[in-house]
N, CA, C and O atoms as a Tripos MOL2 file, in Angstrom:
@<TRIPOS>MOLECULE
protein
  260   259    65     0     0
PROTEIN
NO_CHARGES

@<TRIPOS>ATOM
      1 N          68.1730  173.4670   81.2430 N.3       1 UNK1
      2 CA         67.3440  172.7880   80.2720 C.3       1 UNK1
      3 C          66.0050  173.5150   80.1920 C.2       1 UNK1
      4 O          65.3750  173.8000   81.2110 O.2       1 UNK1
      5 N          65.5920  173.8030   78.9860 N.am      2 UNK2
      6 CA         64.3330  174.4910   78.7740 C.3       2 UNK2
      7 C          63.2500  173.4630   78.4870 C.2       2 UNK2
      8 O          63.4590  172.5080   77.7390 O.2       2 UNK2
      9 N          62.0990  173.6760   79.0910 N.am      3 UNK3
     10 CA         60.9860  172.7810   78.8510 C.3       3 UNK3
     11 C          59.6740  173.5070   78.9930 C.2       3 UNK3
     12 O          59.5690  174.4970   79.7180 O.2       3 UNK3
     13 N          58.6770  173.0110   78.2970 N.am      4 UNK4
     14 CA         57.3390  173.5750   78.4120 C.3       4 UNK4
     15 C          56.3530  172.4310   78.6030 C.2       4 UNK4
     16 O          56.6140  171.2990   78.1950 O.2       4 UNK4
     17 N          55.2330  172.7320   79.2180 N.am      5 UNK5
     18 CA         54.1720  171.7480   79.3760 C.3       5 UNK5
     19 C          53.1590  171.9600   78.2640 C.2       5 UNK5
     20 O          52.6550  173.0670   78.0750 O.2       5 UNK5
     21 N          52.8620  170.8910   77.5270 N.am      6 UNK6
     22 CA         51.8930  170.9600   76.4430 C.3       6 UNK6
     23 C          50.5640  170.4390   76.9690 C.2       6 UNK6
     24 O          50.4710  169.3150   77.4600 O.2       6 UNK6
     25 N          49.5400  171.2760   76.8560 N.am      7 UNK7
     26 CA         48.2130  170.8710   77.3030 C.3       7 UNK7
     27 C          47.6200  169.8560   76.3360 C.2       7 UNK7
     28 O          48.0930  169.7110   75.2090 O.2       7 UNK7
     29 N          46.5880  169.1590   76.7820 N.am      8 UNK8
     30 CA         46.0010  168.0810   75.9770 C.3       8 UNK8
     31 C          45.4570  168.5880   74.6510 C.2       8 UNK8
     32 O          45.7460  168.0070   73.6050 O.2       8 UNK8
     33 N          44.6830  169.6490   74.6750 N.am      9 UNK9
     34 CA         44.0420  170.1250   73.4590 C.3       9 UNK9
     35 C          44.8060  171.2670   72.7860 C.2       9 UNK9
     36 O          44.2580  171.9620   71.9300 O.2       9 UNK9
     37 N          46.0750  171.4630   73.1710 N.am     10 UNK10
     38 CA         46.8480  172.5740   72.6220 C.3      10 UNK10
     39 C          47.4310  172.2170   71.2650 C.2      10 UNK10
     40 O          47.9170  171.1070   71.0460 O.2      10 UNK10
     41 N          47.3720  173.1710   70.3730 N.am     11 UNK11
     42 CA         47.9290  173.0020   69.0390 C.3      11 UNK11
     43 C          49.4530  172.8990   69.1610 C.2      11 UNK11
     44 O          50.0650  173.6270   69.9430 O.2      11 UNK11
     45 N          50.0630  171.9980   68.3890 N.am     12 UNK12
     46 CA         51.5120  171.7970   68.4620 C.3      12 UNK12
     47 C          52.2630  173.0440   67.9880 C.2      12 UNK12
     48 O          53.3460  173.3410   68.4920 O.2      12 UNK12
     49 N          51.6970  173.7730   67.0270 N.am     13 UNK13
     50 CA         52.3440  174.9900   66.5380 C.3      13 UNK13
     51 C          52.4220  176.0440   67.6400 C.2      13 UNK13
     52 O          53.4220  176.7510   67.7660 O.2      13 UNK13
     53 N          51.3780  176.1410   68.4200 N.am     14 UNK14
     54 CA         51.3510  177.1080   69.5220 C.3      14 UNK14
     55 C          52.3730  176.7240   70.5880 C.2      14 UNK14
     56 O          53.0560  177.5870   71.1380 O.2      14 UNK14
     57 N          52.4750  175.4360   70.8750 N.am     15 UNK15
     58 CA         53.4490  174.9640   71.8590 C.3      15 UNK15
     59 C          54.8720  175.2160   71.3610 C.2      15 UNK15
     60 O          55.7410  175.6080   72.1390 O.2      15 UNK15
     61 N          55.1070  174.9940   70.0830 N.am     16 UNK16
     62 CA         56.4190  175.2330   69.5040 C.3      16 UNK16
     63 C          56.7740  176.7110   69.5540 C.2      16 UNK16
     64 O          57.9230  177.0720   69.8060 O.2      16 UNK16
     65 N          55.7880  177.5610   69.3150 N.am     17 UNK17
     66 CA         55.9970  179.0060   69.3750 C.3      17 UNK17
     67 C          56.3730  179.4240   70.7940 C.2      17 UNK17
     68 O          57.2670  180.2490   70.9770 O.2      17 UNK17
     69 N          55.7010  178.8650   71.7960 N.am     18 UNK18
     70 CA         56.0240  179.1650   73.1900 C.3      18 UNK18
     71 C          57.4470  178.7240   73.5320 C.2      18 UNK18
     72 O          58.1820  179.4220   74.2310 O.2      18 UNK18
     73 N          57.8180  177.5360   73.0170 N.am     19 UNK19
     74 CA         59.1580  177.0180   73.2650 C.3      19 UNK19
     75 C          60.2120  177.9280   72.6420 C.2      19 UNK19
     76 O          61.2080  178.2540   73.2860 O.2      19 UNK19
     77 N          59.9990  178.3380   71.3990 N.am     20 UNK20
     78 CA         60.9560  179.2140   70.7230 C.3      20 UNK20
     79 C          61.1280  180.5300   71.4590 C.2      20 UNK20
     80 O          62.2470  181.0250   71.5920 O.2      20 UNK20
     81 N          60.0220  181.1070   71.9420 N.am     21 UNK21
     82 CA         60.0780  182.3650   72.6630 C.3      21 UNK21
     83 C          60.8730  182.1950   73.9600 C.2      21 UNK21
     84 O          61.6920  183.0470   74.3060 O.2      21 UNK21
     85 N          60.6330  181.1060   74.6660 N.am     22 UNK22
     86 CA         61.3430  180.8400   75.9040 C.3      22 UNK22
     87 C          62.8340  180.6170   75.6330 C.2      22 UNK22
     88 O          63.6850  181.0430   76.4130 O.2      22 UNK22
     89 N          63.1350  179.9540   74.5330 N.am     23 UNK23
     90 CA         64.5170  179.6810   74.1220 C.3      23 UNK23
     91 C          65.2570  180.9820   73.8210 C.2      23 UNK23
     92 O          66.3990  181.1570   74.2460 O.2      23 UNK23
     93 N          64.6160  181.8920   73.0940 N.am     24 UNK24
     94 CA         65.2430  183.1690   72.7530 C.3      24 UNK24
     95 C          65.4860  184.0100   73.9960 C.2      24 UNK24
     96 O          66.5460  184.6210   74.1320 O.2      24 UNK24
     97 N          64.5260  184.0490   74.8960 N.am     25 UNK25
     98 CA         64.6450  184.8560   76.1060 C.3      25 UNK25
     99 C          65.7190  184.3390   77.0500 C.2      25 UNK25
    100 O          66.2980  185.1140   77.8110 O.2      25 UNK25
    101 N          65.9910  183.0390   77.0090 N.am     26 UNK26
    102 CA         66.9810  182.4630   77.9220 C.3      26 UNK26
    103 C          68.4010  182.8490   77.5360 C.2      26 UNK26
    104 O          69.2880  182.8220   78.3900 O.2      26 UNK26
    105 N          68.6460  183.2080   76.2820 N.am     27 UNK27
    106 CA         69.9690  183.6330   75.8510 C.3      27 UNK27
    107 C          70.9210  182.4940   75.5380 C.2      27 UNK27
    108 O          72.1330  182.7050   75.4950 O.2      27 UNK27
    109 N          70.4110  181.3090   75.3220 N.am     28 UNK28
    110 CA         71.2570  180.1560   75.0390 C.3      28 UNK28
    111 C          71.9940  180.3390   73.7110 C.2      28 UNK28
    112 O          73.1950  180.0790   73.6290 O.2      28 UNK28
    113 N          71.3000  180.7750   72.6950 N.am     29 UNK29
    114 CA         71.9210  180.9500   71.3820 C.3      29 UNK29
    115 C          72.9870  182.0360   71.4280 C.2      29 UNK29
    116 O          74.0460  181.8900   70.8170 O.2      29 UNK29
    117 N          72.7200  183.1110   72.1390 N.am     30 UNK30
    118 CA         73.6810  184.1980   72.2800 C.3      30 UNK30
    119 C          74.9460  183.6980   72.9670 C.2      30 UNK30
    120 O          76.0570  184.0150   72.5440 O.2      30 UNK30
    121 N          74.7730  182.9250   74.0160 N.am     31 UNK31
    122 CA         75.9070  182.3600   74.7500 C.3      31 UNK31
    123 C          76.7000  181.4030   73.8650 C.2      31 UNK31
    124 O          77.9310  181.3960   73.9020 O.2      31 UNK31
    125 N          76.0080  180.6040   73.0800 N.am     32 UNK32
    126 CA         76.6680  179.6610   72.1740 C.3      32 UNK32
    127 C          77.5230  180.4010   71.1490 C.2      32 UNK32
    128 O          78.6750  180.0340   70.9140 O.2      32 UNK32
    129 N          76.9630  181.4320   70.5470 N.am     33 UNK33
    130 CA         77.7070  182.1960   69.5500 C.3      33 UNK33
    131 C          78.9160  182.8800   70.1760 C.2      33 UNK33
    132 O          79.9670  182.9970   69.5450 O.2      33 UNK33
    133 N          78.7630  183.3260   71.4050 N.am     34 UNK34
    134 CA         79.8620  183.9920   72.1140 C.3      34 UNK34
    135 C          81.0040  183.0120   72.3660 C.2      34 UNK34
    136 O          82.1700  183.4020   72.2960 O.2      34 UNK34
    137 N          80.6990  181.7710   72.6540 N.am     35 UNK35
    138 CA         81.7230  180.7840   73.0010 C.3      35 UNK35
    139 C          82.3150  180.0590   71.8000 C.2      35 UNK35
    140 O          83.2900  179.3250   71.9590 O.2      35 UNK35
    141 N          81.7570  180.2400   70.6020 N.am     36 UNK36
    142 CA         82.2530  179.4970   69.4520 C.3      36 UNK36
    143 C          83.5980  179.9980   68.9560 C.2      36 UNK36
    144 O          84.3270  179.2450   68.3090 O.2      36 UNK36
    145 N          83.9450  181.2290   69.2370 N.am     37 UNK37
    146 CA         85.2440  181.7360   68.8040 C.3      37 UNK37
    147 C          85.8080  182.6640   69.8730 C.2      37 UNK37
    148 O          85.0700  183.2390   70.6720 O.2      37 UNK37
    149 N          87.1220  182.7950   69.8690 N.am     38 UNK38
    150 CA         87.8030  183.6130   70.8670 C.3      38 UNK38
    151 C          87.9930  185.0220   70.3320 C.2      38 UNK38
    152 O          88.4210  185.2110   69.1930 O.2      38 UNK38
    153 N          87.6740  186.0020   71.1530 N.am     39 UNK39
    154 CA         87.8990  187.4020   70.8150 C.3      39 UNK39
    155 C          88.9380  187.9340   71.7880 C.2      39 UNK39
    156 O          88.7970  187.8070   73.0040 O.2      39 UNK39
    157 N          89.9840  188.5340   71.2300 N.am     40 UNK40
    158 CA         91.0290  189.0870   72.0820 C.3      40 UNK40
    159 C          90.4400  190.1700   72.9770 C.2      40 UNK40
    160 O          89.5400  190.8970   72.5570 O.2      40 UNK40
    161 N          90.9370  190.2850   74.2040 N.am     41 UNK41
    162 CA         90.4020  191.2880   75.1300 C.3      41 UNK41
    163 C          90.4810  192.7090   74.5950 C.2      41 UNK41
    164 O          89.5810  193.5090   74.8480 O.2      41 UNK41
    165 N          91.5420  193.0420   73.8570 N.am     42 UNK42
    166 CA         91.6630  194.4000   73.3110 C.3      42 UNK42
    167 C          90.5590  194.6830   72.2980 C.2      42 UNK42
    168 O          90.0070  195.7830   72.2630 O.2      42 UNK42
    169 N          90.2440  193.6940   71.4800 N.am     43 UNK43
    170 CA         89.1810  193.8660   70.4880 C.3      43 UNK43
    171 C          87.8310  193.9110   71.1770 C.2      43 UNK43
    172 O          86.9520  194.6760   70.7800 O.2      43 UNK43
    173 N          87.6620  193.0940   72.2090 N.am     44 UNK44
    174 CA         86.4040  193.0940   72.9590 C.3      44 UNK44
    175 C          86.1600  194.4620   73.5970 C.2      44 UNK44
    176 O          85.0360  194.9660   73.5810 O.2      44 UNK44
    177 N          87.2220  195.0690   74.1640 N.am     45 UNK45
    178 CA         87.0970  196.3980   74.7530 C.3      45 UNK45
    179 C          86.7520  197.4360   73.6970 C.2      45 UNK45
    180 O          85.9110  198.3050   73.9260 O.2      45 UNK45
    181 N          87.3940  197.3460   72.5490 N.am     46 UNK46
    182 CA         87.1180  198.2900   71.4650 C.3      46 UNK46
    183 C          85.6740  198.1770   70.9990 C.2      46 UNK46
    184 O          85.0080  199.1840   70.7610 O.2      46 UNK46
    185 N          85.1950  196.9390   70.8690 N.am     47 UNK47
    186 CA         83.8130  196.7320   70.4370 C.3      47 UNK47
    187 C          82.8330  197.2720   71.4700 C.2      47 UNK47
    188 O          81.8030  197.8410   71.1080 O.2      47 UNK47
    189 N          83.1390  197.1010   72.7450 N.am     48 UNK48
    190 CA         82.2330  197.6090   73.7800 C.3      48 UNK48
    191 C          82.2090  199.1350   73.7830 C.2      48 UNK48
    192 O          81.1580  199.7340   74.0140 O.2      48 UNK48
    193 N          83.3650  199.7760   73.5280 N.am     49 UNK49
    194 CA         83.3860  201.2380   73.4450 C.3      49 UNK49
    195 C          82.5740  201.7260   72.2410 C.2      49 UNK49
    196 O          81.8360  202.7050   72.3510 O.2      49 UNK49
    197 N          82.7060  201.0520   71.0990 N.am     50 UNK50
    198 CA         81.9270  201.4330   69.9160 C.3      50 UNK50
    199 C          80.4340  201.2590   70.1650 C.2      50 UNK50
    200 O          79.6200  202.0810   69.7430 O.2      50 UNK50
    201 N          80.0870  200.1780   70.8570 N.am     51 UNK51
    202 CA         78.6850  199.9270   71.1780 C.3      51 UNK51
    203 C          78.1320  201.0330   72.0760 C.2      51 UNK51
    204 O          76.9990  201.4800   71.8980 O.2      51 UNK51
    205 N          78.9430  201.4700   73.0450 N.am     52 UNK52
    206 CA         78.5280  202.5420   73.9410 C.3      52 UNK52
    207 C          78.3560  203.8490   73.1760 C.2      52 UNK52
    208 O          77.4250  204.6070   73.4510 O.2      52 UNK52
    209 N          79.2410  204.1230   72.2170 N.am     53 UNK53
    210 CA         79.1240  205.3310   71.3920 C.3      53 UNK53
    211 C          77.8340  205.3170   70.5850 C.2      53 UNK53
    212 O          77.1210  206.3170   70.5090 O.2      53 UNK53
    213 N          77.5460  204.1630   69.9830 N.am     54 UNK54
    214 CA         76.3170  204.0450   69.1830 C.3      54 UNK54
    215 C          75.0830  204.2400   70.0590 C.2      54 UNK54
    216 O          74.1250  204.9060   69.6660 O.2      54 UNK54
    217 N          75.1230  203.6520   71.2460 N.am     55 UNK55
    218 CA         73.9920  203.7670   72.1670 C.3      55 UNK55
    219 C          73.8040  205.2190   72.5970 C.2      55 UNK55
    220 O          72.6740  205.7020   72.6810 O.2      55 UNK55
    221 N          74.9040  205.9130   72.8670 N.am     56 UNK56
    222 CA         74.8330  207.3180   73.2680 C.3      56 UNK56
    223 C          74.3040  208.1820   72.1290 C.2      56 UNK56
    224 O          73.5070  209.0930   72.3550 O.2      56 UNK56
    225 N          74.7460  207.8970   70.9080 N.am     57 UNK57
    226 CA         74.2750  208.6590   69.7540 C.3      57 UNK57
    227 C          72.7800  208.4440   69.5410 C.2      57 UNK57
    228 O          72.0410  209.3820   69.2410 O.2      57 UNK57
    229 N          72.3540  207.2120   69.6980 N.am     58 UNK58
    230 CA         70.9430  206.8840   69.5230 C.3      58 UNK58
    231 C          70.0900  207.5950   70.5890 C.2      58 UNK58
    232 O          69.0170  208.1190   70.2930 O.2      58 UNK58
    233 N          70.5880  207.6000   71.8270 N.am     59 UNK59
    234 CA         69.8690  208.2700   72.9070 C.3      59 UNK59
    235 C          69.7920  209.7800   72.6840 C.2      59 UNK59
    236 O          68.7710  210.4020   72.9760 O.2      59 UNK59
    237 N          70.8730  210.3680   72.1660 N.am     60 UNK60
    238 CA         70.8550  211.8250   71.9310 C.3      60 UNK60
    239 C          69.8730  212.1840   70.8190 C.2      60 UNK60
    240 O          69.2540  213.2470   70.8650 O.2      60 UNK60
    241 N          69.7240  211.3190   69.8300 N.am     61 UNK61
    242 CA         68.7450  211.5650   68.7560 C.3      61 UNK61
    243 C          67.3300  211.4860   69.3220 C.2      61 UNK61
    244 O          66.4640  212.2760   68.9470 O.2      61 UNK61
    245 N          67.0980  210.5420   70.2130 N.am     62 UNK62
    246 CA         65.7740  210.3800   70.8140 C.3      62 UNK62
    247 C          65.4010  211.5840   71.6610 C.2      62 UNK62
    248 O          64.2460  212.0100   71.6580 O.2      62 UNK62
    249 N          66.3590  212.1350   72.3830 N.am     63 UNK63
    250 CA         66.0560  213.2630   73.2600 C.3      63 UNK63
    251 C          65.8570  214.5600   72.4900 C.2      63 UNK63
    252 O          65.1340  215.4460   72.9470 O.2      63 UNK63
    253 N          66.5000  214.6850   71.3100 N.am     64 UNK64
    254 CA         66.3190  215.8800   70.4940 C.3      64 UNK64
    255 C          64.9210  215.9800   69.9070 C.2      64 UNK64
    256 O          64.3700  217.0740   69.7920 O.2      64 UNK64
    257 N          64.3480  214.8470   69.5390 N.am     65 UNK65
    258 CA         63.0210  214.8620   68.9130 C.3      65 UNK65
    259 C          61.9830  215.0660   69.9120 C.2      65 UNK65
    260 O          60.8000  215.1070   69.5730 O.2      65 UNK65
@<TRIPOS>BOND
     1     1     2 1
     2     2     3 1
     3     3     4 2
     4     3     5 am
     5     5     6 1
     6     6     7 1
     7     7     8 2
     8     7     9 am
     9     9    10 1
    10    10    11 1
    11    11    12 2
    12    11    13 am
    13    13    14 1
    14    14    15 1
    15    15    16 2
    16    15    17 am
    17    17    18 1
    18    18    19 1
    19    19    20 2
    20    19    21 am
    21    21    22 1
    22    22    23 1
    23    23    24 2
    24    23    25 am
    25    25    26 1
    26    26    27 1
    27    27    28 2
    28    27    29 am
    29    29    30 1
    30    30    31 1
    31    31    32 2
    32    31    33 am
    33    33    34 1
    34    34    35 1
    35    35    36 2
    36    35    37 am
    37    37    38 1
    38    38    39 1
    39    39    40 2
    40    39    41 am
    41    41    42 1
    42    42    43 1
    43    43    44 2
    44    43    45 am
    45    45    46 1
    46    46    47 1
    47    47    48 2
    48    47    49 am
    49    49    50 1
    50    50    51 1
    51    51    52 2
    52    51    53 am
    53    53    54 1
    54    54    55 1
    55    55    56 2
    56    55    57 am
    57    57    58 1
    58    58    59 1
    59    59    60 2
    60    59    61 am
    61    61    62 1
    62    62    63 1
    63    63    64 2
    64    63    65 am
    65    65    66 1
    66    66    67 1
    67    67    68 2
    68    67    69 am
    69    69    70 1
    70    70    71 1
    71    71    72 2
    72    71    73 am
    73    73    74 1
    74    74    75 1
    75    75    76 2
    76    75    77 am
    77    77    78 1
    78    78    79 1
    79    79    80 2
    80    79    81 am
    81    81    82 1
    82    82    83 1
    83    83    84 2
    84    83    85 am
    85    85    86 1
    86    86    87 1
    87    87    88 2
    88    87    89 am
    89    89    90 1
    90    90    91 1
    91    91    92 2
    92    91    93 am
    93    93    94 1
    94    94    95 1
    95    95    96 2
    96    95    97 am
    97    97    98 1
    98    98    99 1
    99    99   100 2
   100    99   101 am
   101   101   102 1
   102   102   103 1
   103   103   104 2
   104   103   105 am
   105   105   106 1
   106   106   107 1
   107   107   108 2
   108   107   109 am
   109   109   110 1
   110   110   111 1
   111   111   112 2
   112   111   113 am
   113   113   114 1
   114   114   115 1
   115   115   116 2
   116   115   117 am
   117   117   118 1
   118   118   119 1
   119   119   120 2
   120   119   121 am
   121   121   122 1
   122   122   123 1
   123   123   124 2
   124   123   125 am
   125   125   126 1
   126   126   127 1
   127   127   128 2
   128   127   129 am
   129   129   130 1
   130   130   131 1
   131   131   132 2
   132   131   133 am
   133   133   134 1
   134   134   135 1
   135   135   136 2
   136   135   137 am
   137   137   138 1
   138   138   139 1
   139   139   140 2
   140   139   141 am
   141   141   142 1
   142   142   143 1
   143   143   144 2
   144   143   145 am
   145   145   146 1
   146   146   147 1
   147   147   148 2
   148   147   149 am
   149   149   150 1
   150   150   151 1
   151   151   152 2
   152   151   153 am
   153   153   154 1
   154   154   155 1
   155   155   156 2
   156   155   157 am
   157   157   158 1
   158   158   159 1
   159   159   160 2
   160   159   161 am
   161   161   162 1
   162   162   163 1
   163   163   164 2
   164   163   165 am
   165   165   166 1
   166   166   167 1
   167   167   168 2
   168   167   169 am
   169   169   170 1
   170   170   171 1
   171   171   172 2
   172   171   173 am
   173   173   174 1
   174   174   175 1
   175   175   176 2
   176   175   177 am
   177   177   178 1
   178   178   179 1
   179   179   180 2
   180   179   181 am
   181   181   182 1
   182   182   183 1
   183   183   184 2
   184   183   185 am
   185   185   186 1
   186   186   187 1
   187   187   188 2
   188   187   189 am
   189   189   190 1
   190   190   191 1
   191   191   192 2
   192   191   193 am
   193   193   194 1
   194   194   195 1
   195   195   196 2
   196   195   197 am
   197   197   198 1
   198   198   199 1
   199   199   200 2
   200   199   201 am
   201   201   202 1
   202   202   203 1
   203   203   204 2
   204   203   205 am
   205   205   206 1
   206   206   207 1
   207   207   208 2
   208   207   209 am
   209   209   210 1
   210   210   211 1
   211   211   212 2
   212   211   213 am
   213   213   214 1
   214   214   215 1
   215   215   216 2
   216   215   217 am
   217   217   218 1
   218   218   219 1
   219   219   220 2
   220   219   221 am
   221   221   222 1
   222   222   223 1
   223   223   224 2
   224   223   225 am
   225   225   226 1
   226   226   227 1
   227   227   228 2
   228   227   229 am
   229   229   230 1
   230   230   231 1
   231   231   232 2
   232   231   233 am
   233   233   234 1
   234   234   235 1
   235   235   236 2
   236   235   237 am
   237   237   238 1
   238   238   239 1
   239   239   240 2
   240   239   241 am
   241   241   242 1
   242   242   243 1
   243   243   244 2
   244   243   245 am
   245   245   246 1
   246   246   247 1
   247   247   248 2
   248   247   249 am
   249   249   250 1
   250   250   251 1
   251   251   252 2
   252   251   253 am
   253   253   254 1
   254   254   255 1
   255   255   256 2
   256   255   257 am
   257   257   258 1
   258   258   259 1
   259   259   260 2
@<TRIPOS>SUBSTRUCTURE
     1 UNK1         2 RESIDUE 1 A UNK
     2 UNK2         6 RESIDUE 1 A UNK
     3 UNK3        10 RESIDUE 1 A UNK
     4 UNK4        14 RESIDUE 1 A UNK
     5 UNK5        18 RESIDUE 1 A UNK
     6 UNK6        22 RESIDUE 1 A UNK
     7 UNK7        26 RESIDUE 1 A UNK
     8 UNK8        30 RESIDUE 1 A UNK
     9 UNK9        34 RESIDUE 1 A UNK
    10 UNK10       38 RESIDUE 1 A UNK
    11 UNK11       42 RESIDUE 1 A UNK
    12 UNK12       46 RESIDUE 1 A UNK
    13 UNK13       50 RESIDUE 1 A UNK
    14 UNK14       54 RESIDUE 1 A UNK
    15 UNK15       58 RESIDUE 1 A UNK
    16 UNK16       62 RESIDUE 1 A UNK
    17 UNK17       66 RESIDUE 1 A UNK
    18 UNK18       70 RESIDUE 1 A UNK
    19 UNK19       74 RESIDUE 1 A UNK
    20 UNK20       78 RESIDUE 1 A UNK
    21 UNK21       82 RESIDUE 1 A UNK
    22 UNK22       86 RESIDUE 1 A UNK
    23 UNK23       90 RESIDUE 1 A UNK
    24 UNK24       94 RESIDUE 1 A UNK
    25 UNK25       98 RESIDUE 1 A UNK
    26 UNK26      102 RESIDUE 1 A UNK
    27 UNK27      106 RESIDUE 1 A UNK
    28 UNK28      110 RESIDUE 1 A UNK
    29 UNK29      114 RESIDUE 1 A UNK
    30 UNK30      118 RESIDUE 1 A UNK
    31 UNK31      122 RESIDUE 1 A UNK
    32 UNK32      126 RESIDUE 1 A UNK
    33 UNK33      130 RESIDUE 1 A UNK
    34 UNK34      134 RESIDUE 1 A UNK
    35 UNK35      138 RESIDUE 1 A UNK
    36 UNK36      142 RESIDUE 1 A UNK
    37 UNK37      146 RESIDUE 1 A UNK
    38 UNK38      150 RESIDUE 1 A UNK
    39 UNK39      154 RESIDUE 1 A UNK
    40 UNK40      158 RESIDUE 1 A UNK
    41 UNK41      162 RESIDUE 1 A UNK
    42 UNK42      166 RESIDUE 1 A UNK
    43 UNK43      170 RESIDUE 1 A UNK
    44 UNK44      174 RESIDUE 1 A UNK
    45 UNK45      178 RESIDUE 1 A UNK
    46 UNK46      182 RESIDUE 1 A UNK
    47 UNK47      186 RESIDUE 1 A UNK
    48 UNK48      190 RESIDUE 1 A UNK
    49 UNK49      194 RESIDUE 1 A UNK
    50 UNK50      198 RESIDUE 1 A UNK
    51 UNK51      202 RESIDUE 1 A UNK
    52 UNK52      206 RESIDUE 1 A UNK
    53 UNK53      210 RESIDUE 1 A UNK
    54 UNK54      214 RESIDUE 1 A UNK
    55 UNK55      218 RESIDUE 1 A UNK
    56 UNK56      222 RESIDUE 1 A UNK
    57 UNK57      226 RESIDUE 1 A UNK
    58 UNK58      230 RESIDUE 1 A UNK
    59 UNK59      234 RESIDUE 1 A UNK
    60 UNK60      238 RESIDUE 1 A UNK
    61 UNK61      242 RESIDUE 1 A UNK
    62 UNK62      246 RESIDUE 1 A UNK
    63 UNK63      250 RESIDUE 1 A UNK
    64 UNK64      254 RESIDUE 1 A UNK
    65 UNK65      258 RESIDUE 1 A UNK
């Protein structure tokens, strides 16, 4: 459970912004999206290999410059 302490004189918008940032960093939404549908293991492996290829390509471009 995510929670924040709101100070007495703190603006509600600022407190909401802190809450949203903490929520994003915790990875709750990412986990929810991951669990909403089933991905076959073969497709999951293929996607991870493609992700690794993209990451490697991006890194090679960075090192060339």
